[in-house]
C-alpha positions in Angstrom: 32.9 19.9 -25.8 35.0 18.9 -28.7 34.1 15.8 -30.6 36.7 13.2 -31.6 36.7 12.2 -35.3 34.3 9.3 -35.8 33.2 9.3 -32.2 29.8 10.1 -30.8 31.5 11.1 -27.5 33.9 13.9 -26.7 37.1 13.3 -24.8 35.6 15.0 -21.8 32.6 12.8 -21.9 34.7 9.7 -22.3 36.8 10.7 -19.3 33.8 11.4 -17.1 32.2 8.1 -18.0 35.5 6.4 -17.3 35.6 8.1 -13.9 32.3 6.6 -13.0 33.3 3.2 -14.3 36.5 3.4 -12.2 34.4 3.7 -9.1 32.3 0.7 -10.1 35.4 -1.3 -10.7 37.1 -0.2 -7.5 40.1 0.8 -9.5 42.0 3.5 -7.6 44.8 3.6 -10.3 42.1 4.2 -13.0 40.6 7.0 -10.8 44.0 8.6 -10.5 44.8 8.5 -14.2 41.4 9.6 -15.2 41.5 12.5 -12.7 44.8 13.5 -14.4 43.2 13.2 -17.8 40.2 15.3 -16.7 42.5 17.9 -15.2 44.5 18.1 -18.5 41.2 18.6 -20.4 40.1 21.4 -18.0 37.1 19.5 -16.8 35.7 21.4 -13.8 36.1 19.7 -10.4 32.4 19.8 -9.8 31.8 17.7 -12.9 34.6 15.3 -11.9 33.0 14.9 -8.4 29.6 14.3 -9.9 31.0 11.5 -12.2 32.8 9.9 -9.2 29.7 10.1 -7.1 27.4 8.7 -9.8 29.8 5.8 -10.1 29.7 5.2 -6.4 25.9 5.3 -6.4 25.9 2.7 -9.2 28.3 0.5 -7.2 26.0 0.8 -4.2 23.1 -0.3 -6.4 25.1 -3.3 -7.6 25.7 -4.2 -3.9 21.9 -4.0 -3.3 21.3 -6.2 -6.4 23.7 -8.8 -4.9 22.0 -8.6 -1.5 18.7 -9.2 -3.2 20.3 -12.2 -5.0 21.5 -13.7 -1.7 18.0 -13.3 -0.2 16.5 -15.0 -3.3 19.0 -17.9 -3.1 18.5 -18.3 0.7 14.7 -18.1 0.6 14.7 -14.7 2.3 17.1 -15.7 5.1 20.0 -13.2 5.4 21.8 -15.4 8.0 24.6 -14.5 10.3 28.3 -14.4 9.3 29.3 -15.2 12.9 28.5 -18.8 12.2 31.9 -19.1 10.4 35.2 -19.5 12.2 37.2 -16.3 12.3 39.8 -18.0 10.1 37.3 -18.9 7.3 35.6 -15.5 7.6 38.9 -13.8 7.1 39.7 -15.9 4.0 36.3 -15.2 2.5 36.8 -11.5 3.1 40.3 -11.6 1.5 38.8 -13.3 -1.6 36.0 -10.9 -1.8 38.3 -7.8 -1.5 40.5 -9.3 -4.2 37.5 -10.0 -6.5 36.3 -6.4 -5.9 39.7 -4.9 -6.9 40.1 -3.4 -3.4 43.8 -3.8 -2.6 43.8 -1.6 0.5 41.0 -3.6 2.1 42.7 -6.9 1.1 46.0 -5.7 2.6 44.2 -4.8 5.9 42.5 -8.1 5.9 45.8 -10.0 5.3 47.1 -8.5 8.5 44.1 -10.2 10.2 45.0 -13.4 8.4 48.4 -13.5 10.0 46.9 -13.4 13.5 44.5 -16.2 12.6 47.2 -18.7 11.5 46.3 -18.6 7.9 49.1 -20.1 5.9 50.8 -18.6 2.8 49.4 -21.4 0.7 45.8 -20.7 2.0 46.3 -17.0 1.2 47.5 -17.8 -2.3 44.5 -20.1 -2.8 42.1 -17.4 -1.7 43.6 -14.9 -4.1 43.7 -17.5 -7.0 40.0 -18.4 -6.4 39.0 -14.7 -6.3 40.9 -13.9 -9.5 39.2 -16.9 -11.2 35.7 -15.7 -10.0 36.5 -12.1 -11.0 37.5 -13.3 -14.5 34.4 -15.4 -14.9 32.1 -12.7 -13.5 33.5 -10.2 -16.0 32.9 -12.6 -18.8 29.4 -13.5 -17.7 28.5 -9.8 -17.2 30.0 -8.8 -20.5 28.0 -11.5 -22.3 24.8 -10.6 -20.6 25.3 -6.9 -21.5 26.3 -7.8 -25.1 23.2 -10.0 -25.5 21.0 -7.1 -24.6 22.5 -4.6 -27.0 21.7 -5.8 -30.5 23.6 -9.0 -30.0 26.9 -7.4 -30.5 29.5 -5.4 -28.5 29.6 -1.7 -29.1 32.8 -0.3 -30.5 34.3 1.2 -27.3 37.8 2.4 -27.7 40.0 1.5 -24.7 37.4 -0.7 -23.0 39.2 -2.8 -20.4 42.2 -0.5 -20.0 43.8 0.3 -16.7 44.2 -3.4 -15.7 40.5 -3.6 -15.0 40.0 -5.9 -18.0 42.1 -7.6 -20.5 43.1 -4.9 -22.9 46.3 -2.9 -22.1 46.5 -0.2 -24.6 46.5 3.6 -24.2 43.1 5.2 -25.0 42.0 8.8 -25.4 41.0 9.0 -21.7 44.6 8.8 -20.7 43.9 5.9 -18.4 46.9 3.7 -17.9 49.1 6.1 -19.6 
């Protein structure tokens, strides 16, 4: 694998890492663009699939971590979501899908919202709340990670591209080209 000048990772490695990260972020657009970049770099499909699957495994672990957090906060009681009204449950799910960057699931849920008499204003508030939580979560997570790695951010070219973060510039992975 060819190394980029002044980079400890090759273009192929960066793309494969990005493919896994796209799964963790739930960014379908990133997955598409990184797949295109991987194809242009002649990365074998088997390696691409492994990167995607490793990203999905990591996302599954992140879900388990959050399930453990809920148990800890609720003193081991998992509870029952049926205790919410169908309207409130739908709004919570809409916000969660938004925060998880899962537009297809959000769009399916919004169809449910229409049948539960959820107003446009309530939908907008759910989305705004989810975006605020997503932004804060990204900041909290970034800080926690930064604090663990020598007290400073690593120099990662293109971090946050693809609309998954705040940067919006082209990087060597071809993401968001």
